[in-house]
C-alpha positions, 0 to 999 in steps of 0.5 A: 557248355564247357568241354562240349565239341561244337561242329561248325560246317557251310559252304564256301562264304556261309560265314564259318570263319566269321563267327569263330572269329567273333569268339576272340573279338577279332571283330565284334558283332553288329547284332547281339552278344557273343559270352565265354562263361556267360560273360560278354566278350566285351567285358573282358579284357582282349588279351585275357580274354584270348589267353583262354582261346586256342586258334589253329586258321586255315593256313598252318603258319609255322616259324623259322627255327625248331620244333621247340621255339614254334610250340612255345609260341603257344606257350613260352614256359612250357617243359620238354614233356608238355610240349610232347604232350602236345604233339601226342594229341595232336597227332605229331609225335611219332613223325616228330621222334623219327626226326631230331624230336624237338630240335628239328628244324623248322623252315621258313612256312614249315616248307620242311613238312607236308601240309598234314604235318604242318596242321599238326604242328600248329594243332599242337601248338595251340594245345600246348597253352591248354586252352579252354576254348579251342577253335580249329578254323578248318585246320585238318584239311590236309589230314587224312580220315583217320589222323583226323578222328584220332585228333579229335578222339585224343582232343576230347580224352585230355585231362581237361577237354577245351571246348572245341569248335571245329570250322570244316566243310567235312561231314565226318569232322563234325559228325560226333560233334555235340552240336552241329551248326550248319550256316547257308549265307550268314545265317544258322539254317540247322541245328542239332547233333548229326541225327 
């Protein structure tokens, strides 16, 4: 349902990333259908569908430039206020303000930031587009538990919270999800809430 958080958990190779990659149609399913707002994703124009989705991949990728130029990849028309709002949601505002703010330099690959900082900046880039659907594909693995919890809380309390898919191997990351899907060898072997 709109605004819900869906946790997807399972071991390595269980199919977690494959499942979430079906939503933006990085490839199509061989059986069944994937629907967004009740419409089969194959009926959408691919660009229109992907514009509704914010994706944060497993590997945090930043580009040479500034924090501002990296965040504008998410929404080229975003104001500085919107960029700071996304940084705040992604738990990145404090360490960016301690540097040179939005003008902070970013080396190729973001190697001048820690792994957790890179992950938070890529989450901010996805959040600045104000997606209807947010896919976090094991994108908080370098965050400590408190920062991860604060991030999930901030996403849920956003003005129009996105429907969020959290792919994780950490039970704590999906514990408070509205629905948890447990995958094993490409099959859903469990579905429900944490209890």
